[in-house]
C-alpha positions as CSV (number, residue, x, y, z in Angstrom):
1,M,108.3,96.2,102.5
2,T,106.0,93.1,101.1
3,V,104.1,91.5,103.9
4,H,103.2,88.1,103.2
5,H,101.7,86.6,106.6
6,H,98.8,88.2,108.5
7,P,96.7,87.9,111.5
8,P,93.5,86.0,111.1
9,D,90.5,87.9,110.5
10,E,89.0,86.9,114.0
11,L,92.2,88.6,115.6
12,L,91.8,91.7,113.6
13,G,88.0,92.0,114.2
14,A,88.7,91.5,118.1
15,F,91.5,94.3,118.0
16,A,88.8,96.7,116.1
17,A,86.1,95.8,118.9
18,G,88.6,96.2,121.8
19,T,88.0,93.0,123.2
20,I,91.8,91.8,123.5
21,D,94.2,92.6,126.4
22,L,97.2,94.9,126.1
23,G,99.7,92.5,125.3
24,Q,97.8,91.1,122.4
25,H,96.9,94.5,121.1
26,V,100.6,95.5,121.1
27,A,101.5,92.8,119.0
28,I,98.5,93.4,116.5
29,A,99.3,97.3,116.4
30,T,103.0,96.3,115.7
31,H,101.9,94.4,112.6
32,L,99.3,97.2,111.5
33,V,102.0,99.6,111.4
34,G,103.7,97.9,108.4
35,C,100.7,96.3,106.7
36,A,98.5,98.6,104.8
37,K,96.4,95.6,104.0
38,C,95.4,95.0,107.6
39,R,95.0,98.5,108.5
40,G,92.2,98.8,105.6
41,A,90.8,95.7,107.0
42,V,90.6,97.1,110.7
43,R,89.3,100.4,109.2
44,A,86.6,98.4,107.5
45,M,85.6,96.6,110.7
46,E,85.5,99.8,112.8
47,H,83.2,101.4,110.2
48,V,80.7,98.5,110.3
49,G,80.8,98.6,114.1
50,G,80.1,102.3,114.0
51,A,77.1,101.9,111.7
52,V,75.6,99.1,113.8
53,L,76.3,101.4,117.1
54,A,74.6,104.4,115.2
55,A,71.5,102.3,114.2
56,L,70.7,101.6,118.1
57,P,67.9,103.4,119.4
58,P,68.8,105.9,121.7
59,S,69.0,105.1,125.5
60,A,68.0,107.7,128.3
61,M,70.7,108.6,130.7
62,S,70.3,108.5,134.4
63,D,69.7,111.8,136.2
64,G,73.2,113.4,137.2
65,S,75.2,111.1,134.8
66,F,77.1,114.0,133.1
67,E,77.4,115.9,136.4
68,A,79.2,112.6,137.6
69,L,81.3,112.4,134.8
70,Q,82.5,116.1,134.9
71,R,83.6,115.5,138.5
72,R,85.5,112.3,137.7
73,L,87.3,114.2,134.7
74,D,88.3,117.1,137.2
75,E,89.4,114.9,140.0
76,A,91.8,113.2,137.5
77,S,93.1,116.3,136.1
78,E,93.9,117.6,139.8
79,T,95.7,114.4,140.7
80,S,97.8,113.6,137.6
81,A,101.5,113.7,137.8
82,P,103.3,116.1,135.2
83,V,104.7,114.1,132.3
84,Q,108.2,113.2,132.7
85,R,110.2,113.6,129.4
86,R,112.8,110.9,128.5
87,G,114.8,109.5,125.9
88,R,112.9,107.2,123.6
89,A,113.3,103.6,124.9
90,F,114.3,100.6,122.6
91,S,116.1,103.2,120.2
92,D,118.6,100.6,119.0
93,V,116.0,97.9,117.8
94,P,115.4,98.3,114.3
95,G,111.9,98.2,113.3
96,L,110.1,98.7,116.5
97,P,107.1,101.1,116.0
98,D,107.5,104.4,117.7
99,F,104.4,104.1,120.1
100,L,106.6,101.6,122.1
101,G,109.2,104.2,122.5
102,S,107.2,105.6,125.8
103,Y,107.5,102.2,127.3
104,P,110.0,101.6,130.1
105,D,113.3,100.4,128.6
106,S,115.0,97.0,129.4
107,S,118.4,95.0,128.6
108,W,118.8,91.9,126.6
109,R,119.4,88.7,128.5
110,W,120.8,85.4,127.3
111,I,118.3,82.5,127.3
112,A,120.0,80.1,125.1
113,P,123.0,80.0,122.8
114,K,122.7,82.7,120.1
115,V,119.1,83.8,121.6
116,H,118.6,86.8,123.7
117,L,115.4,88.3,125.2
118,R,114.3,91.7,126.1
119,P,111.1,92.4,128.3
120,I,108.7,94.9,127.3
121,R,107.0,96.1,130.6
122,L,103.4,97.0,129.7
123,P,102.0,100.1,131.7
124,E,98.9,98.0,133.0
125,P,98.4,94.2,133.8
126,S,97.8,91.9,130.9
127,A,97.4,88.1,130.8
128,T,99.8,88.2,127.6
129,R,103.4,89.0,128.2
130,V,105.5,90.8,125.5
131,F,109.1,90.7,124.7
132,L,111.6,90.9,121.9
133,L,113.7,88.0,120.7
134,K,116.9,88.3,119.0
135,S,118.5,85.3,117.3
136,S,121.8,85.1,115.4
137,P,122.3,84.0,111.8
138,G,121.8,80.3,111.5
139,T,120.3,79.7,114.7
140,R,118.1,76.4,114.7
141,M,115.5,76.6,117.3
142,I,114.7,73.2,118.9
143,E,111.3,72.0,117.7
144,H,108.5,73.1,120.0
145,T,104.9,73.7,120.4
146,H,103.0,76.0,122.9
147,T,100.8,75.4,125.9
148,G,99.0,78.9,125.0
149,F,99.3,80.9,122.2
150,E,102.3,83.1,120.5
151,M,101.9,86.0,118.3
152,T,105.3,86.8,116.5
153,C,105.8,90.2,114.3
154,V,109.2,90.1,112.6
155,L,111.0,93.5,112.8
156,S,114.3,92.8,111.1
157,G,115.9,89.7,109.6
158,S,114.1,86.5,108.8
159,F,113.3,82.9,109.7
160,V,111.9,80.1,108.3
161,H,109.6,77.0,109.1
162,A,106.9,74.7,107.6
163,G,104.7,77.9,107.3
164,G,107.0,79.8,104.9
165,Q,109.6,82.3,105.4
166,F,108.8,85.3,107.6
167,G,110.6,88.7,106.9
168,P,109.9,92.3,108.2
169,G,106.3,92.8,109.0
170,D,105.2,89.4,108.7
171,F,103.0,87.9,111.5
172,D,103.2,84.2,112.8
173,L,100.7,82.8,115.3
174,G,101.4,79.6,117.1
175,D,99.3,77.4,119.6
176,G,99.1,74.1,120.9
177,S,98.3,72.6,117.5
178,V,101.6,73.6,115.8
179,D,105.1,72.1,116.0
180,H,107.6,75.0,115.1
181,D,111.0,73.9,113.6
182,I,112.4,77.4,113.0
183,R,115.7,78.4,111.6
184,I,117.1,81.8,111.1
185,D,118.0,82.1,107.6
186,S,118.8,85.9,107.2
187,V,122.4,87.3,106.9
188,D,121.7,89.6,110.1
189,D,120.1,89.1,113.6
190,C,116.3,88.3,113.5
191,I,114.7,90.3,115.9
192,C,110.9,89.6,116.8
193,L,108.4,91.1,119.1
194,V,106.4,88.2,120.8
195,A,103.1,88.3,122.6
196,M,102.7,85.1,124.6
197,Q,100.4,83.3,127.1
198,G,101.4,80.1,128.2
199,D,104.9,78.5,127.6
200,L,106.9,76.8,125.1
201,K,107.0,73.0,125.1
202,L,110.1,71.7,123.9
203,N,110.0,68.3,121.9
204,G,112.4,65.4,121.8
205,V,114.8,63.9,124.2
206,L,117.1,67.2,123.9
207,G,114.1,69.2,124.6
208,R,113.0,67.7,127.8
209,L,116.6,67.7,129.1
210,L,116.7,71.9,128.4
211,Q,113.3,72.4,129.3
212,P,114.0,73.6,133.0
213,L,116.7,75.9,131.8
214,I,114.5,77.9,129.2
215,R,111.9,80.6,130.6
216,M,110.5,83.1,128.1
C-alpha cells in the first residue's frame, strides 16, 4: 500500500501527547495502521516527550498516595464485569483495523442515492462522532463545506477532489475553509472511516434544497 496523503504534524503531535478526544484518536490510529511513515513520526514525537519528562526534577508524593492507588485498583478489580466474548464486529468491512472489531456492531443505513452510513459507537463520550461511509462507483457528492472538521481515512476504493486522488490508507482533512467536490473514481465501492465535528453545509441551490434531508 502506497500512502500519499497524511495528517498534519500538529495532529500527529496531539495524538502522541494524548490531547485529542477518542473520536479523533480512532481516525488517526486507523491511518497509522496503514502508514509506516506516520507511525515513525509518532514514535519520534513520543521519544522526545519521554525525554522531556525524564529531564524534569522529581516531585515528592503526598503521604498515602501509593496506598490510595492500590485501594482503587483493588476496588476496580472486584467490581469489573467478566469479559463477554463475541464475534468480531464490522468483519464485512475491508481494510478496517482489527482494534475496531471490539466495538459494538451496527448496520448500514441509506443517507443519499448510492451513499450509506454505518455508525461506530464509541465506548466513552466524545465530541467527535465516528462512522463508516460507503459510496458506489461513479457517485458525485454535492459540493459542500463543513461547520466543524472532518477527518477521512480511506479503507477501500478511492475518490478524487481538488486536493488529489485518495486511495486506501490516505487521510483527508476538511474544515470550513475547504469546499469539497468529491467523485468516487474506483470501480468498486469506496468505504471510508470518518471522524466529524459539526455538520456538512451543502453548497448551491440544490444543496440548500437537500440540506434538511441529509444528516451525518
